[in-house]
Structures are given as structure tokens and as C-alpha cells.
C-alpha positions in Angstrom: -13.3 24.7 -15.4 -15.3 22.0 -13.7 -14.3 20.5 -10.3 -13.9 16.8 -9.9 -16.9 15.5 -7.8 -16.0 14.5 -4.3 -16.3 10.8 -3.5 -18.9 10.0 -0.8 -17.4 8.1 2.1 -19.2 5.5 4.2 -21.2 6.7 7.2 -21.1 3.3 9.0 -17.9 1.3 9.6 -17.4 -2.3 10.6 -14.3 -3.5 12.4 -12.0 -2.0 15.0 -12.3 1.5 16.5 -9.8 4.2 15.3 -8.8 4.9 18.9 -6.9 1.6 19.0 -4.6 2.9 16.3 -4.2 6.5 17.5 -0.9 5.6 19.2 0.6 4.8 15.8 0.0 8.4 14.5 3.6 9.2 15.6 4.9 6.1 13.8 5.8 8.1 10.7 7.9 6.7 7.9 10.4 9.4 7.1 13.0 7.2 5.3 13.5 7.9 1.6 12.5 6.3 -0.7 10.3 4.8 2.1 9.9 1.6 4.1 6.1 1.5 4.4 6.1 -2.3 4.3 8.2 -2.3 7.4 6.1 0.2 9.2 2.8 -1.5 8.7 4.4 -4.9 9.6 5.7 -3.2 12.8 2.2 -2.0 13.6 0.7 -5.4 13.1 3.4 -7.0 15.3 3.1 -4.4 18.0 -0.7 -4.6 18.0 -0.7 -8.4 18.2 1.7 -8.4 21.2 -0.2 -5.6 22.8 -3.5 -7.4 22.4 -2.3 -10.9 23.3 0.3 -10.2 26.1 -0.3 -6.5 26.9 3.3 -5.9 25.9 4.3 -2.5 24.5 7.2 -3.4 22.2 9.6 -0.5 21.6 8.9 1.1 18.2 12.6 1.5 17.2 13.4 -2.2 18.0 10.4 -3.5 16.0 10.9 -1.2 13.0 14.7 -1.7 12.8 14.4 -5.5 13.2 11.7 -5.8 10.6 13.5 -3.5 8.2 16.4 -6.0 7.8 13.9 -8.8 7.0 11.4 -6.9 4.9 13.2 -4.1 3.0 16.8 -5.4 2.9 16.5 -9.2 2.3 15.8 -9.2 -1.5 17.7 -7.4 -4.3 14.7 -5.4 -5.6 13.5 -2.1 -4.3 10.0 -1.8 -2.7 8.0 -4.5 -1.0 5.5 -7.1 -2.1 3.0 -9.0 -0.1 5.4 -11.9 0.3 8.0 -9.6 1.7 5.8 -8.6 4.6 4.6 -12.2 5.1 8.3 -13.5 5.1 9.5 -10.9 7.6 6.6 -11.4 10.1 6.8 -15.1 9.7 10.5 -15.2 10.4 10.1 -13.0 13.5 7.3 -15.1 14.9 8.8 -18.5 13.8 9.3 -19.7 17.4 6.1 -18.2 18.8 3.3 -20.8 18.7 0.6 -18.2 19.7 0.6 -16.6 16.2 0.4 -17.6 12.6 1.2 -15.2 9.7 -1.1 -15.4 6.6 -1.3 -13.6 3.3 -3.8 -13.3 0.4 -3.6 -11.5 -3.0 -7.1 -10.1 -3.1 -7.9 -8.0 0.0 -11.6 -7.1 -0.5 -13.2 -10.4 0.7 -10.4 -11.2 3.1 -10.6 -7.8 4.9 -14.4 -8.2 5.3 -14.1 -11.7 6.7 -11.3 -10.8 9.2 -13.2 -7.6 10.4 -16.6 -9.3 10.6 -15.5 -11.8 13.1 -16.2 -11.8 16.8 -12.6 -10.7 17.5 -11.6 -8.6 14.4 -8.0 -8.2 13.6 -6.1 -5.5 11.6 -4.7 -6.3 8.2 -1.7 -4.9 6.2 -3.1 -4.0 2.7 -1.2 -2.8 -0.3 -2.3 0.0 -2.6 -1.2 0.3 -6.2 -0.8 2.8 -8.9 -2.0 0.2 -11.3 -5.5 0.5 -9.9 -5.4 4.3 -9.6 -4.4 4.7 -6.0 -3.5 8.3 -5.0 -1.2 6.6 -2.5 0.6 4.9 -5.4 2.4 1.7 -4.4 2.1 1.8 -0.6 1.1 -0.2 2.5 -1.5 0.6 5.1 -3.0 -1.2 8.1 -6.7 -1.6 7.6 -8.9 -1.9 10.7 -12.4 -1.1 9.4 -14.5 -1.2 6.2 -17.7 0.4 5.0 -19.9 0.9 2.0 -20.9 4.3 0.7 -24.3 5.3 -0.7 -23.2 3.8 -4.1 -22.3 0.5 -2.5 -18.6 1.0 -3.1 -16.3 -0.6 -0.5 -13.8 1.6 1.4 -11.2 0.8 4.0 -10.2 2.9 7.1 -6.5 2.6 7.9 -3.3 3.7 9.6 -1.1 5.0 6.7 2.4 5.6 8.3 2.4 9.2 7.0 1.0 10.4 10.3 -2.7 9.5 9.8 -4.5 6.8 11.6 -7.9 7.5 10.1 -7.1 7.4 6.3 -9.9 6.3 4.0 -9.2 4.6 0.7 -11.2 2.8 -2.0 -10.9 -1.0 -1.7 -10.8 -1.2 -5.5 -7.3 0.4 -5.4 -5.7 -2.4 -3.3 -3.9 -5.6 -3.9 -2.3 -8.1 -1.4 -2.8 -8.4 2.3 -1.0 -9.9 5.3 -2.3 -10.5 8.8 -1.3 -12.1 12.1 -3.8 -14.8 13.4 -3.8 -15.7 17.1 -3.7 -19.5 17.3 
């Protein structure tokens, strides 16, 4: 019986430091079947307000408010990239300091947003279709790196109690972020 070879992770990461996301370690999605889209959107919103205004929004208020907009608005179960975009856009509709954006292919977008002078976190979807062990899920990516084989990886908060999760970029689809205007 042969063991599956372990994937080599990057040694060098570009983007934001994990310490910024440590506070979200306790933001654990314990709802069944899960509201991961709401949790990652809540983290994006909380982080944006914390960075721009140094306001610490109450977790329960942010999660509960976004759940109605993201998880409960449409008739289908689960969340797609446009659900996160819609919920965040609605919440921020009267705030001219922020603009919510989305893209379907995260790899290049994550790199461009994390390579900037002021990098920003990005909600990124994982998918069973591309072999993700997370299955269909949402995470907040805050760093990226390439391993020895030049494969791209993301470092993320995953709403299961981890804020330093590492996942292959090739297993992701869709991304949403909040730009400061």
C-alpha cells in the first residue's frame, strides 16, 4: 500500500500577514448545512471597516445581517459569487468609501490585489468540480505563494476555526472583494 505523496507548500508568501486574521479564528460557521458565504462576507466587511475607520463591528450583527441577504434571498441552496457580491453591495450601497467587485477567475485577480501597495483580502470560492477537499466552500484569501513546482497556493481564513489554511489556487472559482474608493 503506497502513501499519497504530500504536496509541497510555498515557503514565501506575498500579501497580508496571518496575524491580521487571527481574530477571526473564533468566527466559526456551525450552522448546518453551512453559511460559509455569509461568514467570509462578514469577515471582508468587518476587516474593511476595521482598516478604514478602526471600527470593530459586532460579529453577530454582521453575520445575521448578511445571512438574510446572502443565504436567504434566493430560492436555491448554497452561495455563488454573485450572492456574496449582491449582499455586500446592498449593505454598502449608501457608503461611498467602498465599492464591491467580483470576478469569476480568482488566480490572476488574487495576485493583482495582493501585489498592490495596500493589499486587500478576497473572498474566494473552492469547488468540488476542480477537486477541492473543501468541496464547494468560501474562504478569505490574504496571501499567495508558489511552491517548488511553481504551483500557486492561497493562504486563507476558512470559517472552520482556521485562519492559516493553505489551498491550491487551481481548485478555486469566483472571487469577491471590497475596494476602498
